[in-house]
C-alpha positions in Angstrom: -14.5 7.2 0.0 -15.2 3.6 2.1 -18.3 3.7 3.5 -19.5 1.7 6.4 -23.0 1.0 6.1 -25.3 0.4 9.3 -27.2 -3.0 9.3 -27.0 -3.4 13.1 -27.7 -0.2 15.0 -26.7 -2.2 18.1 -23.3 -3.2 17.1 -20.6 -2.8 19.5 -18.7 0.1 17.3 -21.5 2.3 17.3 -21.6 2.1 21.4 -20.1 5.7 21.7 -22.8 7.2 19.7 -25.6 5.3 22.2 -23.5 6.2 25.2 -22.2 9.7 25.1 -24.2 11.9 26.9 -23.3 15.7 28.4 -20.1 14.9 30.7 -19.2 11.8 29.7 -16.0 12.2 28.5 -13.9 8.6 28.3 -10.4 8.7 29.1 -9.0 9.1 25.5 -10.2 12.3 25.6 -12.6 11.9 23.0 -15.8 13.6 22.4 -19.4 13.6 20.2 -20.2 16.2 18.0 -23.6 16.8 15.7 -25.6 19.0 13.4 -23.4 19.7 9.5 -22.6 23.1 10.8 -20.5 22.1 14.0 -19.1 18.7 12.2 -18.4 21.1 9.2 -16.3 23.3 10.9 -14.3 20.7 13.1 -13.4 19.0 10.1 -12.1 22.6 8.3 -9.8 23.1 12.1 -8.6 19.3 11.3 -9.8 17.9 14.1 -8.8 14.7 14.6 -11.8 12.2 13.6 -11.9 8.7 14.9 -15.5 8.1 12.9 -18.3 9.9 11.4 -22.4 8.7 11.4 -24.3 10.3 8.8 -27.1 10.0 5.7 -25.7 9.4 2.4 -26.8 13.0 1.7 -24.7 14.6 3.8 -21.8 12.4 2.7 -22.8 13.2 -0.9 -23.0 17.3 0.0 -19.9 17.5 1.7 -17.5 15.3 -0.1 -14.7 17.6 -0.3 -14.9 18.1 3.6 -13.7 14.8 3.7 -11.2 13.8 1.1 -8.2 13.8 3.5 -9.7 12.0 6.4 -7.2 9.9 7.2 -8.0 6.2 9.2 -11.7 7.7 9.7 -14.5 5.2 10.0 -17.4 6.4 7.4 -20.5 4.8 8.8 -23.9 5.1 6.6 -27.0 5.3 8.3 -30.7 6.2 7.7 -32.1 9.4 9.6 -34.7 6.3 11.2 -31.7 4.6 12.1 -29.8 7.3 13.4 -33.1 8.4 15.3 -33.0 4.7 17.1 -29.0 5.0 18.1 -29.6 8.4 19.9 -32.5 7.3 21.2 -34.5 10.7 20.5 -36.0 12.7 17.3 -33.0 14.5 15.3 -32.9 17.5 12.8 -29.7 17.0 11.8 -27.9 14.3 9.6 -25.1 13.9 10.8 -22.4 13.3 14.2 -18.8 12.6 14.4 -16.8 10.9 17.0 -13.5 13.1 17.4 -10.6 13.8 19.7 -10.4 17.0 21.7 -7.0 18.9 20.4 -4.1 19.0 23.0 -4.0 21.7 25.3 -1.7 24.9 25.2 0.3 25.5 27.9 0.3 28.6 29.6 3.6 29.3 28.3 2.2 29.4 24.8 -1.3 31.1 24.7 -2.1 34.3 22.9 -1.9 37.8 24.3 -5.6 38.1 24.7 -7.3 35.8 27.1 -10.7 34.9 27.9 -10.4 33.2 31.6 -13.4 31.6 33.7 -13.5 30.7 37.4 -16.8 28.7 38.5 -19.1 28.5 35.4 -21.7 25.9 35.9 -23.6 26.4 32.7 -22.4 24.0 29.3 -24.5 26.6 27.2 -22.7 29.6 28.4 -19.4 28.2 28.2 -20.2 27.4 24.5 -21.9 31.0 24.1 -18.6 32.4 25.6 -16.4 30.2 22.7 -18.3 31.4 20.0 -18.0 35.2 21.0 -14.6 34.9 21.7 -14.0 33.5 18.4 -16.1 36.3 16.3 -14.0 38.8 18.5 -10.8 37.7 17.8 -9.7 36.4 20.9 -7.4 33.5 20.9 -7.1 31.6 24.0 -9.6 30.2 26.5 -9.3 29.4 30.1 -11.2 27.2 32.1 -11.4 25.2 35.3 -11.2 21.4 35.7 -13.9 21.4 38.3 -16.4 22.8 35.3 -18.3 22.1 32.1 -15.7 20.9 29.3 -15.6 22.9 26.4 -16.2 20.0 24.3 -19.1 18.3 25.8 -21.7 18.0 23.1 -24.3 21.2 24.4 -20.7 23.4 24.5 -19.7 22.4 20.9 -23.2 22.7 19.6 -23.6 26.0 21.1 -20.6 27.1 20.2 -21.6 26.1 16.8 -18.2 24.2 16.8 -15.7 27.3 17.0 -14.1 26.2 20.3 -11.9 24.4 17.7 -10.6 28.1 16.6 -9.2 28.8 20.3 -6.5 27.9 22.3 -7.9 26.3 25.2 -6.2 25.2 28.5 -7.9 23.5 31.6 -6.6 25.0 34.7 -7.1 23.2 38.4 -5.6 26.0 41.0 -7.2 29.6 40.0 -4.9 31.2 42.1 -1.7 29.4 41.0 -2.8 30.0 37.3 -3.4 33.8 38.2 0.3 33.9 39.5 1.5 32.7 36.4 0.0 34.4 34.1 1.1 37.5 36.1 4.7 36.3 35.9 3.7 35.7 32.5 3.4 39.6 32.0 -0.1 39.5 31.7 -2.8 42.2 33.5 -5.3 40.4 35.0 -8.5 42.2 34.8 -11.5 40.7 37.3 -15.2 41.2 35.8 -17.1 42.2 38.9 -19.2 44.9 40.7 -17.3 46.4 43.3 -17.0 49.7 45.2 -13.8 51.0 43.6 -14.3 48.8 40.2 -13.5 51.2 37.0 -15.8 51.4 34.5 -15.6 49.4 31.0 -15.8 52.4 29.0 -12.9 54.1 31.1 -10.3 50.9 31.3 -7.1 51.1 30.0 -6.4 48.1 28.3 -2.7 46.6 28.0 -1.4 44.6 25.2 -0.9 41.3 26.5 -4.0 41.0 28.9 -6.7 38.2 30.9 -10.2 38.9 31.4 -11.4 36.8 34.0 -15.3 35.8 34.4 -16.6 34.7 37.9 -19.7 32.8 38.3 -23.4 33.6 37.1 -24.8 34.1 40.7 -21.9 34.3 43.0 -19.6 36.0 41.0 -15.3 36.3 41.8 -14.7 35.7 45.4 -12.9 38.2 47.0 -9.7 35.8 47.8 -9.4 36.0 44.0 -10.2 39.8 43.2 -7.4 40.5 45.5 -5.3 38.7 42.9 -6.1 40.2 40.0 -4.6 43.9 38.9 -7.8 45.6 38.3 -11.5 45.2 38.6 -13.5 46.4 35.8 -18.0 46.6 35.6 -19.9 47.6 32.9 -22.1 50.8 33.5 -25.5 49.3 34.2 -29.1 51.5 34.5 -30.2 52.1 38.3 -32.2 49.0 39.1 -30.4 46.5 36.8 -28.2 43.9 38.8 -26.4 42.5 36.0 -25.9 41.0 32.7 -25.8 37.4 31.8 -22.5 36.3 32.2 -22.2 35.4 28.3 -23.5 38.6 27.2 -21.5 40.4 29.9 -17.8 38.4 28.7 -19.4 39.6 24.9 -19.6 43.2 25.8 -16.2 43.5 27.6 -14.2 41.2 25.0 -15.6 43.4 22.2 -14.1 47.0 24.4 -11.3 45.0 25.5 -10.3 44.3 21.6 -10.7 47.3 20.4 -9.4 49.5 22.6 -5.9 47.8 23.3 -2.5 49.7 22.2 
């Protein structure tokens, strides 16, 4: 491996590590990930890498993960240099500049899909991705008008597990739902309504989409009318709802273990 040792932390080639912040994506579809757990998982999933900025200790410890990297620049810096580059104290010793994998088309997604409507929290985006990967959900649909799953915070919260999922970013929720139904999926909406099916009683088909709504306002009536069935988690009286990340995890587990 060929290493480039950092002498000038303001060198132009390091700009990406200085300026990349939440939601700040480049036209080339790149992202920055940090911490060994996140970076290592992304490397294991063969994410395309532009460069890595890390201490010598990181490179020595994880040399086997880096053997097959092609055309990636490996910058070596001290922990102090890394902190000066990002502008704050850090508790890790590696950052990676990579490229988001190509999106999967709606026609090539798996049989089990977790779909989000207007989730506003980047942390929830990452948390749901991690739960989906753990439970065995293979596909993740998100709107173009919300946080991207490869934003730095979402990546960190997902621990990099977003890379294990097929992802698709849609622009029109109504047209997307119609296309999914035409492709043979049954659309289950997670919402509390007068006629919603209790989660314990829902009959899950082989090809399904579980649609989660906004943390506060949930799903609109217009969207609910496009779905095949509305499902709700039974709760104790006086408790209005779960956090959307918790609700998604509970429902994904139930769906996954009760399908044909």
